[in-house]
VOFIDO-364944 format. One record per residue (C-alpha): residue number from 1; x, y negated, z negated; residue in one letter. Coordinates in steps of 0.5 Angstrom, whole numbers, padded with zeros to 4 digits, m for minus. Example, Ala and Ser with C-alpha at 12.3 -4.5 7.8 and 13.67 -1.06 7.14 Angstrom:
VOFIDO-364944
   num       u       v       w   residu
     1    0025    0009   m0016        A
     2    0027    0002   m0014        S
This chain:
VOFIDO-364944
   num       u       v       w   residu
     1    0043   m0030   m0103        M
     2    0037   m0029   m0098        I
     3    0034   m0022   m0098        K
     4    0032   m0019   m0092        I
     5    0026   m0013   m0093        S
     6    0026   m0007   m0089        K
     7    0020   m0009   m0086        L
     8    0023   m0015   m0083        T
     9    0029   m0011   m0080        L
    10    0024   m0006   m0077        L
    11    0020   m0011   m0074        L
    12    0026   m0015   m0071        G
    13    0029   m0008   m0068        L
    14    0022   m0007   m0065        A
    15    0022   m0014   m0062        L
    16    0029   m0013   m0059        H
    17    0027   m0006   m0056        L
    18    0021   m0009   m0053        F
    19    0025   m0014   m0050        S
    20    0030   m0009   m0047        L
    21    0025   m0005   m0044        S
    22    0021   m0011   m0041        A
    23    0028   m0013   m0038        I
    24    0029   m0006   m0035        S
    25    0022   m0004   m0033        A
    26    0022   m0004   m0025        P
    27    0017   m0009   m0022        P
    28    0010   m0006   m0021        K
    29    0009   m0004   m0014        K
    30    0005   m0009   m0010        E
    31   m0001   m0007   m0005        Y
    32   m0002   m0010    0002        Y
    33   m0008   m0011    0006        E
    34   m0007   m0012    0014        I
    35   m0013   m0015    0017        K
    36   m0013   m0014    0025        I
    37   m0018   m0019    0028        Y
    38   m0020   m0017    0035        H
    39   m0022   m0023    0040        V
    40   m0025   m0023    0047        K
    41   m0022   m0030    0049        N
    42   m0018   m0036    0048        A
    43   m0024   m0040    0044        E
    44   m0025   m0034    0039        Q
    45   m0017   m0034    0038        E
    46   m0017   m0041    0037        A
    47   m0023   m0041    0032        R
    48   m0020   m0035    0028        V
    49   m0013   m0039    0027        E
    50   m0016   m0045    0025        K
    51   m0020   m0041    0020        Y
    52   m0013   m0038    0017        L
    53   m0009   m0044    0018        K
    54   m0014   m0049    0015        D
    55   m0018   m0045    0010        A
    56   m0016   m0038    0008        L
    57   m0009   m0039    0007        I
    58   m0009   m0046    0003        P
    59   m0015   m0042   m0001        A
    60   m0010   m0036   m0002        L
    61   m0005   m0041   m0004        H
    62   m0009   m0044   m0010        R
    63   m0011   m0037   m0012        L
    64   m0003   m0036   m0013        G
    65   m0003   m0031   m0007        V
    66    0004   m0033   m0003        K
    67    0007   m0031    0003        N
    68    0001   m0029    0007        V
    69    0004   m0027    0014        G
    70    0000   m0029    0021        V
    71    0002   m0025    0027        F
    72    0001   m0024    0034        K
    73    0003   m0019    0039        P
    74    0009   m0022    0044        V
    75    0007   m0024    0050        L
    76    0010   m0019    0054        T
    77    0005   m0014    0051        D
    78   m0001   m0015    0056        T
    79   m0005   m0010    0053        A
    80   m0006   m0014    0046        S
    81   m0003   m0021    0047        A
    82   m0009   m0026    0046        G
    83   m0013   m0021    0044        K
    84   m0011   m0019    0037        L
    85   m0009   m0023    0031        V
    86   m0006   m0020    0025        Y
    87   m0006   m0022    0018        V
    88   m0002   m0019    0012        W
    89   m0003   m0021    0005        T
    90    0001   m0018   m0001        P
    91   m0003   m0017   m0007        L
    92   m0002   m0015   m0014        K
    93   m0008   m0010   m0015        S
    94   m0014   m0006   m0012        L
    95   m0018   m0010   m0016        D
    96   m0015   m0017   m0013        Q
    97   m0017   m0014   m0006        I
    98   m0024   m0013   m0008        Q
    99   m0025   m0019   m0012        G
   100   m0022   m0024   m0007        L
   101   m0029   m0025   m0003        P
   102   m0032   m0028   m0009        K
   103   m0027   m0032   m0011        L
   104   m0026   m0035   m0004        L
   105   m0034   m0037   m0004        N
   106   m0033   m0041   m0011        K
   107   m0028   m0045   m0007        D
   108   m0031   m0052   m0004        A
   109   m0025   m0054    0000        A
   110   m0025   m0047    0003        Y
   111   m0032   m0047    0005        L
   112   m0032   m0054    0008        A
   113   m0025   m0052    0012        A
   114   m0028   m0046    0014        G
   115   m0035   m0048    0016        K
   116   m0034   m0046    0023        D
   117   m0032   m0039    0022        Y
   118   m0036   m0038    0015        I
   119   m0043   m0040    0018        D
   120   m0042   m0038    0025        A
   121   m0049   m0036    0028        P
   122   m0050   m0029    0031        Y
   123   m0050   m0031    0038        N
   124   m0043   m0035    0037        N
   125   m0039   m0031    0033        P
   126   m0031   m0033    0032        P
   127   m0029   m0025    0033        Y
   128   m0031   m0019    0036        E
   129   m0029   m0014    0030        R
   130   m0024   m0014    0025        F
   131   m0021   m0008    0022        E
   132   m0017   m0007    0015        S
   133   m0011   m0003    0013        I
   134   m0010   m0002    0005        V
   135   m0003    0000    0003        L
   136    0001    0001   m0003        H
   137    0009   m0001   m0004        A
   138    0014    0005   m0003        F
   139    0018    0006   m0010        D
   140    0024    0004   m0007        D
   141    0021   m0003   m0005        M
   142    0016   m0004   m0010        P
   143    0015   m0012   m0008        V
   144    0016   m0015   m0001        H
   145    0021   m0020    0001        A
   146    0021   m0026    0006        K
   147    0026   m0025    0012        S
   148    0033   m0028    0011        K
   149    0032   m0030    0019        L
   150    0033   m0038    0020        T
   151    0032   m0039    0027        G
   152    0026   m0041    0031        P
   153    0020   m0037    0029        K
   154    0017   m0037    0036        S
   155    0023   m0033    0038        E
   156    0023   m0028    0032        R
   157    0021   m0020    0033        I
   158    0017   m0018    0027        Y
   159    0017   m0010    0029        E
   160    0011   m0007    0025        L
   161    0012    0001    0025        R
   162    0007    0006    0024        S
   163    0009    0014    0023        Y
   164    0003    0019    0023        E
   165    0004    0026    0020        S
   166    0000    0032    0022        H
   167   m0002    0033    0015        T
   168   m0002    0030    0008        E
   169    0003    0034    0005        K
   170    0008    0033    0011        I
   171    0006    0026    0011        Y
   172    0009    0025    0003        W
   173    0015    0029    0006        N
   174    0016    0023    0010        K
   175    0015    0018    0005        V
   176    0020    0022    0001        K
   177    0025    0021    0006        M
   178    0025    0014    0006        F
   179    0025    0014   m0002        N
   180    0029    0019   m0005        A
   181    0032    0021    0002        G
   182    0036    0014    0003        G
   183    0032    0012    0009        E
   184    0031    0005    0006        I
   185    0038    0004    0003        P
   186    0040    0005    0010        L
   187    0036    0000    0013        F
   188    0038   m0005    0008        N
   189    0046   m0003    0010        R
   190    0044   m0004    0017        L
   191    0041   m0011    0016        G
   192    0034   m0010    0018        F
   193    0031   m0015    0014        N
   194    0025   m0011    0012        A
   195    0019   m0015    0009        V
   196    0015   m0009    0006        F
   197    0014   m0001    0006        Y
   198    0008    0002    0005        G
   199    0004    0008    0004        E
   200   m0003    0007    0008        V
   201   m0009    0009    0003        I
   202   m0014    0006    0007        A
   203   m0014    0006    0015        G
   204   m0016    0009    0021        S
   205   m0010    0013    0023        H
   206   m0008    0017    0016        M
   207   m0004    0020    0014        P
   208    0001    0015    0016        N
   209    0006    0010    0013        L
   210    0007    0003    0015        M
   211    0013   m0002    0015        Y
   212    0016   m0008    0018        M
   213    0023   m0011    0020        T
   214    0025   m0017    0023        T
   215    0030   m0019    0028        F
   216    0032   m0026    0031        A
   217    0030   m0024    0038        N
   218    0028   m0017    0042        K
   219    0036   m0017    0044        A
   220    0037   m0017    0037        D
   221    0032   m0012    0035        R
   222    0035   m0007    0041        D
   223    0042   m0008    0038        A
   224    0040   m0006    0031        H
   225    0036    0000    0033        W
   226    0042    0002    0037        K
   227    0047    0002    0031        T
   228    0042    0005    0027        F
   229    0041    0011    0032        S
   230    0049    0012    0032        D
   231    0050    0011    0025        D
   232    0053    0017    0022        A
   233    0049    0017    0015        E
   234    0043    0017    0019        W
   235    0045    0023    0024        N
   236    0046    0027    0017        V
   237    0039    0025    0014        L
   238    0035    0027    0021        K
   239    0038    0034    0021        K
   240    0037    0035    0014        N
   241    0032    0041    0014        P
   242    0028    0038    0008        E
   243    0026    0033    0013        Y
   244    0024    0036    0020        Q
   245    0018    0035    0024        N
   246    0015    0030    0019        N
   247    0012    0025    0024        V
   248    0007    0027    0029        S
   249    0007    0020    0032        K
   250    0011    0013    0032        N
   251    0007    0007    0034        V
   252    0011    0001    0035        Q
   253    0008   m0006    0035        L
   254    0012   m0012    0037        Y
   255    0009   m0019    0034        L
   256    0012   m0026    0033        F
   257    0009   m0030    0027        P
   258    0005   m0036    0028        T
   259    0008   m0043    0026        E
   260    0003   m0043    0020        Y
   261    0005   m0036    0017        S
   262    0009   m0036    0011        D
   263    0014   m0031    0013        I
């Protein structure tokens, strides 16, 4: 007869409990960086895009960073079309954001493919300026999702929204409205194809949150928002006294993905 010691039983039980906790533990919340390039002409735009397509995105893939999104304003937006390029990068930690430049500078293929951008002289830069926004994923959507759309990328509308609030406390109330209040499940039920929801932890319009949804085209986008505004659940939620007056400014940006964008 095989004798099983009490220690062996306890170790087996501990391993079993550990495996259960690992299975049930929620995913760790991601971080996101949105880098916005400001370019002055078509030449700069082309140089930035060549760098992104041939150097940066392949290098990020080699480092295990997947689903990098590159977007441009829709052509009907005359104020920013041809002047801005958005790069959205999902990351596991703030340390990863900080450490990426050093890792990229050790990648010979990246340095060679991106030479025009990386080694550009002071009198011929590839862009005017860029700004960076850092976000932390919402509790109820801790990791991003690729759009389920299958139609042509060139026809899609990726809507990037920013909700600004009067104060930090009021901002956190709007974040709560998305999570505990049920706004995220509402978007899911109505088929908004959200890529991410994020708390802005560094940016130029704080306090604010940002999120991105995707649609087959502009008409599809308008139809979804009409359904949202008419939805009974939303009309109860927006009248909830707990969530009144928690947005001071709503900025809507209509973007389309480049052909080399991962999402």
